[in-house]
C-alpha positions in Angstrom: 25.2 -4.7 -69.6 28.0 -3.4 -67.4 31.0 -5.5 -66.5 29.9 -5.7 -62.8 26.5 -7.1 -63.8 28.2 -9.5 -66.3 30.5 -10.6 -63.5 27.6 -11.4 -61.1 25.8 -13.5 -63.7 29.1 -15.2 -64.8 29.8 -16.3 -61.1 26.1 -17.5 -60.6 25.6 -21.1 -60.5 22.2 -22.9 -60.0 22.0 -23.7 -56.2 20.9 -27.3 -56.5 19.9 -27.8 -52.9 17.6 -24.7 -53.0 16.2 -25.7 -56.3 15.6 -29.3 -55.4 13.9 -28.4 -52.2 11.7 -25.8 -53.9 10.6 -28.2 -56.6 10.1 -31.0 -54.1 7.8 -28.8 -52.0 5.9 -27.7 -55.1 5.5 -31.4 -56.1 4.2 -32.3 -52.7 1.7 -29.5 -52.8 0.5 -30.4 -56.2 0.0 -34.0 -55.2 -1.9 -33.0 -52.1 -3.9 -30.3 -54.0 -5.1 -32.8 -56.6 -6.0 -35.3 -53.8 -8.0 -32.9 -51.6 -9.6 -31.1 -54.6 -11.6 -34.2 -55.2 -13.5 -33.7 -51.9 -13.2 -29.9 -51.4 -13.3 -28.3 -54.9 -14.7 -25.1 -53.3 -11.8 -24.7 -50.9 -9.0 -25.5 -53.3 -9.4 -23.8 -56.7 -6.7 -22.9 -59.2 -6.4 -19.6 -57.4 -4.9 -21.3 -54.3 -2.5 -23.3 -56.6 -1.5 -20.1 -58.3 -0.8 -18.4 -55.0 1.5 -21.2 -53.8 3.3 -21.6 -57.0 3.9 -17.9 -57.0 5.2 -18.0 -53.6 7.6 -20.9 -54.5 8.8 -18.9 -57.5 9.5 -15.7 -55.5 11.3 -17.8 -52.9 13.6 -19.3 -55.5 14.2 -15.9 -57.1 15.1 -14.4 -53.8 17.7 -17.0 -52.7 18.4 -19.0 -55.8 18.6 -16.6 -58.7 21.3 -14.0 -59.5 19.5 -11.6 -57.1 21.5 -13.3 -54.3 24.7 -12.2 -56.1 23.6 -8.6 -56.1 22.6 -8.9 -52.5 26.1 -9.9 -51.6 27.6 -6.6 -52.9 24.8 -4.0 -52.5 22.9 -3.3 -49.2 19.9 -2.0 -51.3 19.7 -5.3 -53.1 20.0 -7.2 -49.8 17.1 -5.3 -48.5 15.1 -6.2 -51.7 16.0 -9.9 -51.0 14.8 -9.5 -47.4 11.5 -7.9 -48.4 10.9 -10.8 -50.8 11.5 -13.4 -48.1 9.6 -11.5 -45.4 6.8 -9.6 -47.2 5.9 -11.5 -50.3 6.8 -15.2 -50.0 4.9 -15.8 -46.8 1.5 -14.2 -47.7 1.6 -16.0 -51.2 2.3 -19.4 -49.7 -0.2 -19.0 -46.9 -3.0 -17.8 -49.4 -2.4 -21.2 -51.0 -3.7 -23.0 -47.8 -0.7 -25.1 -47.7 -1.1 -27.1 -44.4 -3.4 -29.9 -45.7 -2.1 -30.3 -49.3 1.5 -30.5 -48.1 0.5 -33.2 -45.5 -1.6 -35.0 -48.1 1.2 -34.8 -50.6 3.5 -36.9 -48.4 3.7 -40.7 -49.1 1.0 -42.6 -47.3 3.5 -44.7 -45.3 5.2 -41.5 -44.0 1.9 -39.9 -43.0 0.7 -43.0 -41.2 4.1 -43.7 -39.4 5.4 -40.2 -38.7 3.3 -37.1 -39.4 -0.2 -38.3 -38.3 1.0 -39.7 -34.9 3.1 -36.5 -34.4 0.2 -34.2 -35.0 -2.1 -36.1 -32.8 0.2 -35.4 -29.8 -1.4 -32.7 -27.6 2.0 -31.0 -26.8 2.9 -30.7 -30.5 -0.5 -29.2 -31.3 -0.4 -26.8 -28.3 3.2 -25.7 -29.3 2.0 -25.0 -32.8 -0.9 -23.0 -31.7 1.3 -21.1 -29.3 3.7 -20.2 -32.2 1.0 -18.7 -34.4 -0.6 -16.8 -31.5 -0.5 -13.0 -32.3 1.8 -11.9 -29.4 4.3 -14.7 -30.0 4.3 -14.4 -33.8 4.8 -10.6 -33.5 7.6 -10.9 -31.1 9.5 -13.5 -33.1 9.0 -11.6 -36.3 10.2 -8.3 -35.0 13.0 -9.6 -32.7 14.3 -11.6 -35.7 14.1 -8.5 -38.0 15.8 -6.2 -35.6 18.4 -8.7 -34.4 19.7 -9.6 -37.9 20.0 -6.0 -38.8 22.3 -5.2 -35.9 25.6 -4.3 -37.4 27.5 -7.2 -35.8 25.0 -9.9 -36.8 24.5 -8.4 -40.3 28.3 -8.2 -41.0 28.8 -11.8 -39.5 26.1 -13.3 -41.6 27.6 -11.7 -44.9 31.0 -13.1 -44.1 29.9 -16.6 -43.2 27.8 -18.3 -45.9 26.2 -20.9 -43.5 25.1 -18.2 -41.1 23.8 -16.2 -44.1 21.7 -19.2 -45.1 20.5 -19.5 -41.4 19.5 -15.8 -41.4 17.3 -16.4 -44.5 15.7 -19.3 -42.7 15.0 -17.2 -39.6 13.4 -14.4 -41.8 11.2 -16.9 -43.7 10.1 -18.9 -40.6 9.3 -15.9 -38.4 7.6 -14.1 -41.3 5.3 -17.2 -42.0 4.4 -17.2 -38.3 3.7 -13.3 -38.5 1.4 -13.7 -41.6 -0.4 -16.7 -40.2 -2.9 -14.9 -37.9 -3.6 -12.3 -40.6 -4.4 -14.8 -43.4 -5.5 -17.7 -41.2 -5.1 -20.4 -43.9 -7.7 -23.2 -43.8 -8.3 -25.1 -41.5 -6.9 -22.5 -39.1 -9.7 -20.5 -37.4 -9.5 -16.6 -37.8 -8.6 -14.5 -34.8 -11.9 -13.9 -33.0 -11.4 -10.1 -32.5 -10.2 -9.2 -36.0 -9.7 -5.6 -34.9 -6.8 -6.7 -32.8 -4.9 -7.3 -36.0 -4.9 -3.5 -36.8 -2.5 -2.6 -33.9 -0.7 -5.9 -34.7 0.1 -4.6 -38.2 0.5 -1.0 -37.3 3.1 -1.7 -34.6 5.0 -3.9 -36.9 5.1 -1.0 -39.4 6.4 1.3 -36.6 9.3 -1.2 -36.0 10.1 -1.2 -39.8 9.8 2.6 -40.0 12.1 3.2 -37.0 14.8 1.0 -38.4 14.5 2.3 -41.9 14.6 5.9 -40.6 17.6 5.2 -38.5 19.5 3.7 -41.5 18.5 6.6 -43.7 19.3 9.5 -41.3 22.3 8.3 -39.2 24.7 10.0 -41.7 27.3 7.2 -41.6 27.6 3.6 -43.0 26.6 1.2 -40.3 27.9 -2.1 -41.8 31.6 -2.5 -42.0 31.3 -5.3 -44.7 30.5 -2.7 -47.3 33.5 -0.6 -46.3 36.1 -3.4 -46.4 34.4 -5.2 -49.4 33.5 -2.3 -51.7 30.9 -3.1 -54.4 31.9 -3.3 -58.0 29.2 -0.8 -59.0 31.1 2.0 -57.3 28.1 3.1 -55.2 29.1 5.0 -52.1 28.2 2.9 -49.0 26.2 5.7 -47.4 24.2 6.2 -50.6 23.6 2.5 -50.9 22.5 2.4 -47.2 20.0 5.3 -47.8 18.6 3.6 -50.9 18.2 0.4 -49.1 16.4 2.2 -46.2 14.1 3.9 -48.5 13.1 0.6 -50.3 12.6 -1.1 -46.9 10.6 1.9 -45.6 8.3 2.5 -48.6 7.6 -1.0 -49.8 7.5 -2.4 -46.3 5.0 0.1 -45.2 2.8 -0.6 -48.2 3.0 -4.3 -47.4 1.6 -3.6 -43.9 -0.9 -1.0 -45.1 -2.7 -3.2 -47.7 -3.9 -5.9 -45.2 -4.6 -3.2 -42.6 -7.0 -1.6 -45.1 -8.5 -4.9 -46.1 -9.2 -6.0 -42.6 -10.7 -2.6 -41.7 -13.1 -2.9 -44.6 -14.1 -6.3 -43.6 -14.6 -5.2 -40.0 -16.8 -2.3 -41.1 -18.7 -4.2 -43.8 -21.3 -5.9 -41.4 -22.0 -2.7 -39.7 -22.5 -1.0 -43.0 -24.8 -3.7 -44.2 -26.8 -3.4 -41.0 -27.1 0.3 -41.3 -28.4 0.0 -44.9 -31.0 -2.6 -43.8 -32.2 -0.3 -41.0 -32.6 2.6 -43.5 -35.0 0.6 -45.6 -37.1 -0.8 -42.7 
């Protein structure tokens, strides 16, 4: 193990706030999952539990493990961290159908006195539906993604820990909204015209590709932080930037391509079945 890696592990301390919040969220989900599983065993299987637990684990690894230390000194590691927060945590969490289990996991007095009355308010429900509408979710996701990768915002976040944490919250929140129409976790109803999700995903991939290509081919380091605070691995800032762009470009595109293909197959399946039936009549 190189001295630079040893130094990062030596400086790492368990982030107790992140760890406690992650464990508490998992406990709430488990409590609600066991409760709702009694009446809806078909909806809430061990698979949903596994998805949600995996999402919580990846979330902690992204911002609570030594990965965060590497992300502070290497742009490429920072891009890996962003990918985990934006492309892996949200789908895993949403595949766990978290809405009802998390609400059911809250203490009964809290549900009766706070969450239930709040959910019944029409403005609150309307605002929630507005947030997860495809147009709004797409805009929030991509504006957040591009905005925090502007050099001034990126450097500012790295030099200010509280703003860096806020950046991560923005990435996670906007990504959950983005993935919501795609996965439509129960009891959310799926988008009526599923084919609209194809340009939804494709245009998001265009944004990711455009930023990645710009970072890879601009021929100069864009973020002054890595020039004034050189990394202990002695990786040239431009090479680090190109590597980070390649990671974001390739893995990011795959993440968009997988649901694109899955939705396409689901759309074409009924037509294929109808064609097969007509062939045998």
